[in-house]
DSSP file (Angstrom, degrees, kcal/mol; ACC not computed):
  #  RESIDUE AA STRUCTURE BP1 BP2  ACC     N-H-->O    O-->H-N    N-H-->O    O-->H-N    TCO  KAPPA ALPHA  PHI   PSI    X-CA   Y-CA   Z-CA
    1    1 A S              0   0    0      0, 0.0     4,-0.1     0, 0.0    26,-0.0   0.000 360.0 360.0 360.0 153.6    0.0    0.0    0.0
    2    2 A S        +     0   0    0     27,-0.1    26,-0.1    26,-0.1     2,-0.1   0.130 360.0  55.6-134.3  20.3    1.1    3.5   -0.6
    3    3 A G  S    S-     0   0    0     24,-0.2     2,-0.5    28,-0.0    28,-0.1  -0.180  96.0 -57.9-125.8-141.7   -1.7    5.5    1.1
    4    4 A T        -     0   0    0     -2,-0.1     2,-0.4    21,-0.1     3,-0.2  -0.955  43.9-169.6-117.4 127.4   -3.4    5.8    4.4
    5    5 A V  B     -A   26   0A   0     21,-0.7    21,-1.9    -2,-0.5    23,-0.1  -0.954  67.4  -1.3-119.0 133.4   -5.1    2.8    6.0
    6    6 A N  S    S+     0   0    0     -2,-0.4     2,-0.4     1,-0.2    -1,-0.2   0.949  83.6 168.5  59.8  54.4   -7.4    2.8    9.1
    7    7 A S        +     0   0    0     -3,-0.2     2,-0.3    18,-0.1    -1,-0.2  -0.856  10.0 173.4-105.0 133.7   -7.1    6.6    9.7
    8    8 A S        -     0   0    0     -2,-0.4    16,-0.8    16,-0.3     2,-0.3  -0.995   6.2-177.4-136.2 144.1   -9.3    8.5   12.1
    9    9 A S  E     +B   23   0B   0     -2,-0.3     2,-0.3    14,-0.2    14,-0.2  -0.999   7.6 166.5-140.2 142.1   -9.3   12.1   13.3
   10   10 A G  E     -B   22   0B   0     12,-0.8    12,-0.7    -2,-0.3     2,-0.4  -0.994  22.6-153.3-152.3 148.9  -11.5   13.9   15.8
   11   11 A T        +     0   0    0     -2,-0.3     2,-0.4    10,-0.2     9,-0.2  -0.993  23.7 179.4-124.7 123.8  -11.5   17.2   17.8
   12   12 A V        -     0   0    0      7,-2.3     7,-0.2    -2,-0.4    -2,-0.0  -0.973  54.2  -5.5-130.2 136.1  -13.5   17.2   21.1
   13   13 A N  S    S+     0   0    0     -2,-0.4     2,-0.6     1,-0.2    -1,-0.2   0.916  70.9 176.2  56.4  57.6  -14.1   19.8   23.8
   14   14 A S        +     0   0    0      1,-0.2    -1,-0.2    -3,-0.1     4,-0.1  -0.858  17.0 177.5-100.5 119.5  -11.9   22.7   22.5
   15   15 A S  S    S-     0   0    0     -2,-0.6    -1,-0.2    27,-0.3    29,-0.1   0.941  86.0 -30.0 -82.0 -55.1  -12.1   25.9   24.4
   16   16 A S  S    S+     0   0    0     26,-0.7     2,-0.1    29,-0.1    -2,-0.1   0.221 134.1  30.4-144.4  12.1   -9.5   27.9   22.4
   17   17 A G  S    S-     0   0    0     25,-0.3     2,-0.5    22,-0.0    29,-0.1  -0.383 100.7 -60.2-138.7-141.3   -7.2   25.1   21.2
   18   18 A T        -     0   0    0     27,-0.4     2,-0.5    -2,-0.1     3,-0.2  -0.981  46.2-171.1-122.1 122.4   -7.4   21.5   20.3
   19   19 A V        -     0   0    0     -2,-0.5    -7,-2.3    -7,-0.2    21,-0.3  -0.945  65.3 -11.1-118.3 130.8   -8.6   19.0   23.0
   20   20 A D  S    S+     0   0    0     19,-1.2     2,-0.5    -2,-0.5    20,-0.2   0.894  81.4 161.2  52.6  49.6   -8.5   15.2   22.6
   21   21 A S  E     - C   0  39B   0     18,-1.4    18,-0.9    -3,-0.2     2,-0.4  -0.876  13.3-178.0 -99.6 130.5   -7.7   15.2   19.0
   22   22 A S  E     +BC  10  38B   0    -12,-0.7   -12,-0.8    -2,-0.5     2,-0.4  -0.980  10.5 179.0-130.1 142.2   -6.3   11.9   17.6
   23   23 A S  E     -BC   9  37B   0     14,-1.1    14,-1.2    -2,-0.4     2,-0.4  -0.997   7.1-172.7-138.2 142.3   -5.1   10.9   14.1
   24   24 A R  E     - C   0  36B   0    -16,-0.8     2,-0.4    -2,-0.4   -16,-0.3  -0.997  13.1-170.6-140.2 136.6   -3.6    7.6   13.1
   25   25 A T  E     - C   0  35B   0     10,-1.4    10,-1.8    -2,-0.4     9,-0.7  -0.994  19.2-170.7-124.5 124.3   -2.0    6.2    9.9
   26   26 A V  B     +A    5   0A   0    -21,-1.9   -21,-0.7    -2,-0.4     7,-0.1  -0.933  53.4   0.2-124.4 137.2   -1.4    2.5    9.9
   27   27 A N        +     0   0    0     -2,-0.4   -24,-0.2     1,-0.2    -1,-0.2   0.894  68.4 148.8  63.3  48.5    0.4    0.1    7.5
   28   28 A S    >   -     0   0    0      4,-0.4     3,-1.7    -3,-0.2    -1,-0.2  -0.880  28.2-165.7-110.2  98.4    1.8    2.5    4.9
   29   29 A P  T 3  S+     0   0    0      0, 0.0    29,-0.4     0, 0.0    -1,-0.2   0.858  84.9  38.5 -56.8 -43.5    5.1    1.0    3.7
   30   30 A P  T 3  S+     0   0    0      0, 0.0   -28,-0.1     0, 0.0     2,-0.1   0.352 127.7  24.3 -92.0  11.8    6.6    4.0    1.9
   31   31 A G  S <  S-     0   0    0     -3,-1.7     2,-0.5   -28,-0.1    27,-0.4  -0.006 112.7 -21.3-134.4-121.5    5.4    6.6    4.5
   32   32 A T        -     0   0    0     27,-0.1     2,-0.5    24,-0.1    -4,-0.4  -0.888  53.1-158.5-107.6 130.7    4.4    6.6    8.1
   33   33 A V        -     0   0    0     -2,-0.5    21,-1.5    27,-0.3    -7,-0.2  -0.937  67.9 -14.9-114.7 127.2    3.3    3.4    9.9
   34   34 A N  S    S+     0   0    0     -9,-0.7    20,-0.5    -2,-0.5     2,-0.4   0.916  84.2 163.4  53.8  53.5    1.3    3.3   13.0
   35   35 A S  E     -C   25   0B   0    -10,-1.8   -10,-1.4    -3,-0.2     2,-0.4  -0.864  12.5-179.9-104.0 137.4    1.7    6.9   13.9
   36   36 A S  E     -CD  24  52B   0     16,-1.6    16,-2.1    -2,-0.4     2,-0.4  -0.993   7.8-174.0-135.3 144.1   -0.6    8.6   16.4
   37   37 A S  E     -CD  23  51B   0    -14,-1.2   -14,-1.1    -2,-0.4     2,-0.4  -0.997   5.8-179.3-136.0 143.4   -0.8   12.2   17.8
   38   38 A R  E     -CD  22  50B   0     12,-1.9    12,-1.6    -2,-0.4     2,-0.4  -0.999  13.9-168.7-145.4 138.6   -3.0   13.6   20.5
   39   39 A T  E     -C   21   0B   0    -18,-0.9   -18,-1.4    -2,-0.4   -19,-1.2  -0.995  18.7-171.7-126.3 123.8   -3.5   17.0   22.1
   40   40 A V        -     0   0    0      7,-2.1   -21,-0.2    -2,-0.4     7,-0.1  -0.953  53.5 -10.7-126.3 133.5   -5.6   17.1   25.3
   41   41 A N        +     0   0    0     -2,-0.4    -1,-0.2     1,-0.2   -22,-0.1   0.911  69.2 169.7  55.3  59.2   -7.0   19.9   27.5
   42   42 A S        -     0   0    0    -24,-0.2   -26,-0.7     1,-0.2   -27,-0.3  -0.886  16.9-176.8-105.5 107.5   -5.3   22.9   26.0
   43   43 A P  S    S-     0   0    0      0, 0.0    -1,-0.2     0, 0.0    29,-0.1   0.929  86.3 -22.5 -68.6 -44.6   -6.7   26.2   27.2
   44   44 A S  S    S+     0   0    0     27,-0.6     2,-0.1    26,-0.3    28,-0.1   0.271 134.0  23.9-148.4  10.6   -4.4   28.4   25.1
   45   45 A G  S    S-     0   0    0     25,-0.2     2,-0.5   -27,-0.0   -27,-0.4  -0.397 100.0 -53.6-144.3-137.8   -1.4   26.2   24.2
   46   46 A T        -     0   0    0     27,-0.9    24,-0.5    24,-0.2     2,-0.4  -0.975  48.6-180.0-123.3 120.4   -0.5   22.6   24.0
   47   47 A V        -     0   0    0     -2,-0.5    -7,-2.1     1,-0.2    21,-0.3  -0.967  65.0  -7.7-122.3 132.4   -1.2   20.3   26.9
   48   48 A N  S    S+     0   0    0     -2,-0.4     2,-0.5     1,-0.2    -8,-0.3   0.921  81.2 167.6  54.4  52.9   -0.5   16.6   27.1
   49   49 A S  E     + E   0  67B   0     18,-2.8    18,-1.9   -10,-0.2     2,-0.4  -0.856   7.9 175.4-100.6 130.6    0.5   16.2   23.5
   50   50 A S  E     -DE  38  66B   0    -12,-1.6   -12,-1.9    -2,-0.5     2,-0.4  -0.992   9.4-174.1-133.5 143.2    2.2   13.0   22.3
   51   51 A S  E     -DE  37  65B   0     14,-1.7    14,-1.3    -2,-0.4     2,-0.4  -0.999   5.8-179.2-135.0 141.4    3.2   11.7   18.9
   52   52 A R  E     -DE  36  64B   0    -16,-2.1   -16,-1.6    -2,-0.4     2,-0.5  -0.999  13.5-168.6-142.8 137.4    4.6    8.4   18.0
   53   53 A T  E     - E   0  63B   0     10,-1.3    10,-1.4    -2,-0.4     9,-1.1  -0.992  18.2-175.3-125.4 123.3    5.8    6.8   14.8
   54   54 A V        -     0   0    0    -21,-1.5     7,-0.1   -20,-0.5   -21,-0.1  -0.947  55.8  -1.6-125.9 137.4    6.4    3.0   14.9
   55   55 A N        +     0   0    0     -2,-0.4    -1,-0.2     1,-0.2     6,-0.2   0.902  70.0 162.7  58.3  50.3    7.8    0.5   12.4
   56   56 A S    >   -     0   0    0      4,-0.3     3,-1.0    -3,-0.2    -1,-0.2  -0.894  25.5-160.4-100.9 110.0    8.3    2.9    9.5
   57   57 A P  T 3  S+     0   0    0      0, 0.0    -1,-0.1     0, 0.0     4,-0.1   0.758  90.8  23.3 -64.9 -24.4   10.7    1.2    7.0
   58   58 A S  T 3  S+     0   0    0    -29,-0.4     2,-0.1   -27,-0.4   -26,-0.1   0.151 128.2  34.2-127.8  20.7   11.7    4.4    5.3
   59   59 A G  S <  S-     0   0    0     -3,-1.0     2,-0.4     1,-0.1   -27,-0.1  -0.145 105.9 -23.5-137.9-126.9   11.0    7.0    7.9
   60   60 A T        -     0   0    0     -2,-0.1     2,-0.5    -6,-0.1    -4,-0.3  -0.848  52.9-151.9-103.8 133.2   11.1    7.4   11.7
   61   61 A V        -     0   0    0     -2,-0.4    -7,-0.3     1,-0.2     0, 0.0  -0.920  66.3 -23.2-112.5 122.0   10.9    4.3   13.9
   62   62 A N  S    S+     0   0    0     -9,-1.1     2,-0.4    -2,-0.5    -8,-0.2   0.891  82.7 157.8  52.4  53.9    9.5    4.3   17.4
   63   63 A S  E     -E   53   0B   0    -10,-1.4   -10,-1.3    -3,-0.2     2,-0.4  -0.905  16.5-174.5-106.6 138.3   10.0    8.0   18.2
   64   64 A S  E     +E   52   0B   0     -2,-0.4     2,-0.3   -12,-0.2   -12,-0.2  -0.987   9.4 175.5-133.3 143.1    8.0    9.7   20.9
   65   65 A S  E     -E   51   0B   0    -14,-1.3   -14,-1.7    -2,-0.4     2,-0.3  -0.994   8.0-170.9-141.8 145.2    7.7   13.3   22.1
   66   66 A G  E     -E   50   0B   0     -2,-0.3     2,-0.4    10,-0.2   -16,-0.2  -0.996  15.3-165.1-141.2 144.6    5.3   14.8   24.6
   67   67 A T  E     -E   49   0B   0    -18,-1.9   -18,-2.8    -2,-0.3     2,-0.4  -0.998  22.3-166.2-125.3 125.2    4.3   18.3   25.9
   68   68 A V        -     0   0    0      7,-1.5   -21,-0.1    -2,-0.4     7,-0.1  -0.942  51.4 -14.7-125.4 131.9    2.5   18.3   29.2
   69   69 A N        +     0   0    0     -2,-0.4    -1,-0.2     1,-0.2   -22,-0.2   0.886  69.7 158.2  56.1  55.8    0.5   21.0   31.1
   70   70 A S        -     0   0    0    -24,-0.5   -26,-0.3     1,-0.2   -25,-0.2  -0.920  21.6-172.0-110.5 107.4    1.4   24.1   29.3
   71   71 A P  S    S-     0   0    0      0, 0.0   -27,-0.6     0, 0.0    -1,-0.2   0.876  86.6  -8.9 -68.1 -36.8   -1.2   26.9   29.8
   72   72 A S  S    S+     0   0    0    -29,-0.1     2,-0.2   -26,-0.1    -2,-0.0   0.260 133.3  23.5-144.6  13.9    0.3   29.3   27.2
   73   73 A G  S    S-     0   0    0    -27,-0.1   -27,-0.9     2,-0.0     2,-0.5  -0.602  92.2 -66.1-149.9-148.9    3.7   27.8   26.2
   74   74 A T        -     0   0    0     -2,-0.2     2,-0.4   -29,-0.1   -27,-0.1  -0.981  44.2-178.0-124.1 124.2    5.5   24.6   26.1
   75   75 A V              0   0    0     -2,-0.5    -7,-1.5   -29,-0.3    -5,-0.1  -0.936 360.0 360.0-122.7 142.2    6.5   22.7   29.2
   76   76 A N              0   0    0     -2,-0.4   -10,-0.2    -9,-0.2    -1,-0.1   0.505 360.0 360.0  63.3 360.0    8.5   19.5   29.6
């Protein structure tokens, strides 16, 4: 496959940012495999955001980054 399989995205309960939004791309050999990103409870910045890319043969493998509890900036 060379596209996006089993992808879902949603935005829930956003006051002025993006809250509980998730997107996933699964089983794309020449792109991103099993990647997910989520941003939760952000009043004016990014809170509890994580992104992960796993098992990508030609990209990034098993990388994770997170930003937690930032009211108007980036923390942690």
